[in-house]
C-alpha positions in Angstrom: -95.8 39.9 -108.0 -99.5 40.4 -108.2 -101.1 43.7 -107.1 -104.6 44.5 -106.0 -105.3 45.8 -109.6 -104.6 42.2 -110.9 -107.7 41.0 -109.0 -110.0 43.6 -110.4 -111.9 41.1 -112.5 -112.4 38.7 -109.5 -113.7 41.6 -107.4 -116.2 42.6 -110.0 -117.4 38.9 -110.3 -118.9 39.2 -106.8 -122.7 39.2 -107.4 -123.4 40.3 -103.8 -125.6 37.3 -103.3 -124.7 37.1 -99.6 -124.1 33.3 -99.4 -120.7 34.2 -97.8 -122.7 35.5 -94.8 -123.9 32.1 -93.9 -120.4 30.6 -93.8 -118.3 33.4 -92.3 -117.6 32.8 -88.5 -116.9 36.5 -88.0 -120.1 37.7 -89.7 -122.1 35.3 -87.6 -120.8 37.0 -84.5 -120.9 40.7 -85.7 -123.6 40.8 -88.3 -121.5 43.5 -89.9 -121.3 43.3 -93.7 -117.9 44.9 -93.7 -116.4 41.8 -92.0 -117.6 39.4 -94.8 -116.4 38.8 -98.4 -119.3 40.7 -99.9 -118.5 43.8 -97.8 -114.8 43.4 -98.5 -115.4 43.5 -102.2 -117.5 46.6 -102.0 -114.6 48.4 -100.1 -111.9 47.1 -102.5 -114.0 48.1 -105.5 -114.1 51.6 -104.1 -110.3 51.5 -103.7 -109.8 50.4 -107.3 -112.1 53.2 -108.5 -110.4 55.8 -106.4 -113.6 56.5 -104.4 -111.9 55.2 -101.2 -108.4 55.3 -99.8 -106.7 52.4 -98.0 -107.2 53.4 -94.4 -106.7 51.9 -90.9 -110.4 51.1 -90.7 -110.4 49.2 -94.0 -107.3 47.3 -93.0 -108.8 46.4 -89.6 -111.8 44.9 -91.4 -109.5 42.9 -93.7 -107.6 41.7 -90.6 -110.7 40.3 -89.1 -111.0 37.8 -91.9 -109.9 34.4 -90.5 -108.5 33.4 -94.0 -110.3 30.0 -93.4 -111.6 30.0 -97.0 -115.1 28.9 -95.9 -116.8 31.6 -98.0 -114.8 30.6 -101.1 -116.0 27.0 -101.0 -119.6 28.2 -101.3 -119.0 31.2 -103.6 -121.1 30.7 -106.8 -118.6 32.9 -108.6 -115.6 30.8 -107.4 -113.7 33.8 -105.9 -110.8 33.1 -103.6 -110.9 35.9 -101.1 -107.6 35.1 -99.3 -105.3 36.1 -102.2 -107.3 39.2 -102.8 -107.0 40.3 -99.1 -103.3 39.7 -99.1 -102.9 41.9 -102.2 -105.1 44.6 -100.5 -103.1 44.4 -97.3 -100.0 44.9 -99.3 -101.2 48.4 -100.2 -101.6 49.2 -96.5 -98.3 47.5 -95.7 -96.3 49.7 -98.1 -97.5 52.9 -96.5 -97.1 52.1 -92.8 -93.8 51.7 -91.0 -95.3 49.9 -88.0 -96.5 47.1 -90.3 -92.9 46.8 -91.7 -91.5 46.7 -88.2 -93.9 43.9 -87.1 -93.0 42.0 -90.2 -89.3 42.3 -89.5 -89.9 41.1 -85.9 -91.8 38.1 -87.3 -89.1 37.3 -89.9 -86.0 37.8 -87.7 -87.2 36.7 -84.3 -90.5 34.7 -84.2 -89.9 32.5 -87.2 -86.1 32.5 -87.5 -84.1 33.2 -84.4 -86.3 31.4 -81.9 -86.9 28.2 -84.0 -83.2 28.1 -85.0 -82.1 28.5 -81.4 -84.4 25.6 -80.3 -83.2 23.6 -83.2 -79.7 23.6 -81.7 -81.0 21.2 -79.1 -82.9 19.0 -81.7 -80.7 16.6 -83.6 -81.9 15.4 -86.9 -83.0 11.8 -87.0 -81.2 9.6 -89.4 -83.6 8.0 -91.9 -83.4 4.4 -93.1 -82.6 4.0 -96.8 -85.3 3.1 -99.3 -85.8 3.3 -103.0 -88.6 5.9 -102.6 -87.4 9.3 -101.2 -89.2 12.4 -100.2 -88.0 15.9 -99.1 -89.5 16.8 -95.7 -90.6 20.4 -95.3 -90.9 20.7 -91.6 -91.1 24.5 -91.5 -90.8 26.1 -88.1 -92.4 23.1 -86.4 -89.6 20.7 -87.2 -87.1 23.1 -85.7 -89.1 23.2 -82.5 -90.3 19.6 -82.2 -87.7 17.8 -84.3 -88.3 15.2 -87.1 -88.2 11.9 -85.1 -92.0 11.2 -85.5 -92.0 11.9 -89.3 -88.9 9.8 -90.0 -90.2 7.0 -87.8 -93.6 6.7 -89.5 -92.5 7.2 -93.1 -89.7 4.7 -92.6 -92.4 2.3 -91.4 -94.2 3.0 -94.7 -91.0 2.2 -96.6 -90.1 5.8 -97.5 -86.7 7.5 -97.0 -86.8 11.0 -95.5 -84.4 13.7 -96.7 -84.6 16.6 -94.3 -82.8 19.7 -95.7 -82.8 23.1 -94.0 -85.9 25.0 -95.1 -86.8 28.4 -93.8 -90.4 29.3 -92.8 -93.0 28.9 -95.6 -93.8 32.6 -95.1 -97.6 32.4 -94.4 -97.5 35.0 -91.7 -95.8 37.4 -94.1 -98.4 36.7 -96.7 -101.2 37.4 -94.3 -99.7 40.7 -93.2 -99.3 41.8 -96.8 -95.5 41.7 -96.9 -95.5 40.1 -100.3 -91.9 41.1 -101.1 -90.7 39.0 -98.2 -93.1 36.3 -99.0 -91.6 36.1 -102.5 -88.2 35.8 -100.9 -89.5 32.7 -99.0 -90.5 31.2 -102.3 -87.1 31.9 -103.8 -85.4 30.3 -100.8 -87.6 27.3 -101.1 -86.8 26.9 -104.8 -83.1 27.2 -104.2 -83.1 24.4 -101.6 -85.1 22.1 -103.9 -82.7 22.6 -106.7 -79.9 21.0 -104.6 -81.7 17.7 -104.6 -82.8 15.3 -107.4 -86.2 14.8 -105.5 -89.4 16.4 -106.7 -91.7 15.1 -103.9 -92.1 17.3 -100.9 -94.1 16.3 -97.8 -95.2 18.2 -94.8 -97.2 17.6 -91.7 -98.6 21.1 -91.3 -101.8 22.0 -93.2 -100.9 25.7 -93.4 -97.4 24.9 -94.8 -98.9 22.5 -97.3 -101.4 25.0 -98.7 -98.8 27.8 -98.7 -96.3 25.6 -100.7 -99.0 24.6 -103.2 -100.0 28.3 -103.6 -96.5 29.4 -104.4 -97.1 28.9 -108.1 -99.9 31.5 -108.0 -97.4 34.1 -106.9 -94.2 32.9 -108.6 -94.7 31.6 -112.2 -91.8 29.2 -112.0 -91.6 26.3 -114.4 -89.5 24.5 -111.7 -92.3 24.7 -109.2 -94.7 23.0 -111.7 -92.5 19.9 -111.6 -92.7 19.7 -107.8 -95.3 17.6 -106.0 -96.4 18.8 -102.5 -98.3 16.3 -100.3 -99.4 16.0 -96.8 -97.8 13.1 -94.9 -101.2 11.5 -94.3 -101.5 10.6 -98.0 -98.6 8.3 -97.4 -99.7 6.9 -94.1 -103.4 6.2 -94.8 -102.7 2.7 -96.2 -100.6 1.7 -93.2 -101.9 0.1 -90.1 -100.9 1.3 -86.6 -101.5 -0.1 -83.2 -101.2 1.9 -80.0 -99.7 0.3 -76.9 -102.6 1.4 -74.7 -106.2 2.2 -75.5 -106.9 6.0 -75.7 -109.9 8.1 -76.7 -109.3 11.3 -78.8 -111.1 13.9 -80.9 -109.8 15.8 -83.9 -109.8 19.4 -85.0 -109.6 19.7 -88.8 -107.5 22.7 -89.9 -109.1 24.9 -92.5 -106.3 24.2 -95.0 -106.5 20.4 -94.9 -108.0 19.0 -98.2 -107.3 15.4 -97.6 -109.3 14.8 -94.4 -110.6 11.3 -95.7 -107.0 10.0 -95.3 -106.8 11.4 -91.8 -110.2 10.0 -90.9 -109.1 6.6 -92.2 -106.0 6.7 -89.9 -108.1 7.8 -86.9 -110.7 5.1 -87.4 -108.3 2.3 -88.4 -105.6 2.7 -85.7 -105.9 -0.1 -83.2 -106.6 1.0 -79.6 -107.5 4.5 -80.8 -111.1 5.5 -80.2 -112.1 8.6 -82.3 -115.0 10.8 -81.1 -116.0 13.4 -83.6 -116.7 16.8 -82.0 -119.4 19.2 -83.1 -118.1 21.5 -85.8 -114.7 19.7 -85.9 -114.0 21.4 -89.2 -114.7 25.0 -88.1 -111.8 27.5 -87.9 -109.9 27.6 -84.6 -109.6 31.4 -84.9 -105.8 31.5 -85.0 -105.4 34.4 -87.4 -107.3 36.8 -85.0 -105.3 35.9 -81.9 -103.3 39.1 -82.2 -106.4 41.3 -82.6 -106.7 42.2 -78.9 -109.0 45.1 -79.5 -111.5 42.6 -80.9 -111.3 40.2 -78.0 -115.1 40.1 -77.5 -115.4 38.8 -81.0 -112.5 36.4 -81.0 -113.3 35.0 -77.5 -116.6 33.7 -78.8 -114.8 31.6 -81.4 -112.4 30.3 -78.8 -114.9 29.5 -76.2 -117.2 27.7 -78.6 -114.4 25.5 -79.9 -113.3 24.8 -76.3 -116.9 23.9 -75.4 -117.2 21.5 -78.4 -113.9 19.8 -77.4 -114.9 19.4 -73.7 -118.3 18.0 -74.7 -116.6 14.9 -76.2 -115.3 14.0 -72.8 -111.8 13.1 -74.2 -108.5 14.1 -72.7 -106.7 14.5 -76.1 -107.5 16.7 -79.1 -105.4 16.0 -82.1 -104.8 18.3 -85.1 -102.4 18.6 -88.1 -101.4 22.3 -88.2 -98.8 23.9 -86.0 -100.8 27.1 -85.8 -104.0 25.3 -84.8 -102.1 23.3 -82.3 -100.8 26.5 -80.7 -104.2 28.2 -80.7 -106.0 25.2 -79.2 -103.4 24.9 -76.5 -103.6 28.6 -75.6 -107.3 28.4 -74.6 -107.4 24.8 -73.3 -106.9 26.0 -69.7 -105.7 22.5 -68.8 -109.1 20.9 -69.7 -107.4 18.7 -72.4 -104.1 18.1 -74.1 -103.4 19.2 -77.7 -101.1 17.0 -79.8 -100.0 16.8 -83.4 -101.5 13.6 -84.9 -98.2 12.3 -86.2 -96.4 12.9 -82.9 -99.3 11.3 -81.0 -99.2 8.1 -83.0 -95.4 7.9 -83.1 -95.0 8.3 -79.4 -97.5 5.5 -78.7 -96.7 2.7 -81.1 
């Protein structure tokens, strides 16, 4: 498992050019250099040199990062801040019992007990048989919402869906710095895959997709290198859909989606679906700072701006493709619009 020391070279690569300031949603609100990648690297360099000690203050600044990756896309040095922050938070995690307690609560209750209980009332959908087969990684979402929509649309595309029991992808553990538990999530994922002679994994959640693809960076498994992870939209983009009734929608693009052209193609080519692009449709929803109640004045500005952009389109439905984004958008919609997963939305209306 990687430690903060393993990212020493990446941290030193930061030229302090400040381009990250122009992309970071938190910096735009606070103007505080400690909330942006450049400031993070200064603090982390101090930790590595022994000039600083991991403190609650440093951890709070790391927590404010949305993990949206916007800064990484514009970084001339090509530094991926998200992995570095996870490794840094692991140092804080190891030394604080409250962090371990919260992590246990997330693992046992939020992302296991609750979804598994709801899953008792969600029967798995029987897939039609086709030559092409894929493994469906539904994560927590499939346990809560079921797999009917996924099976229905992929069967329409001539693909058989095999839906084994997968546990949570572990992204929340990763963000908290509980890297030991995150690695357990990777091991559980590999063990499930080895039971099937299928090397294609599909998911509907952008966060799950990115996490599964990033496993190889934290677990150097040859088996993982043989597995292909794709978003469902890569399979659906070439299919035509027609809704029963005309409807107007907008779309929020999750930070972790890299195949938006396929999604846009579906939005624009689906009959009876009118797509209205909102302002800053690809800007972060602010999910990862929802729990930072002490920073509400900062986070509320992100939420209110996103809500304003959605309302300005005049639509009743905002679609997305990430369970976390879906939850966040619903939380601060205040009844002004309905939030739906794109796959569920189309499946329910064709």
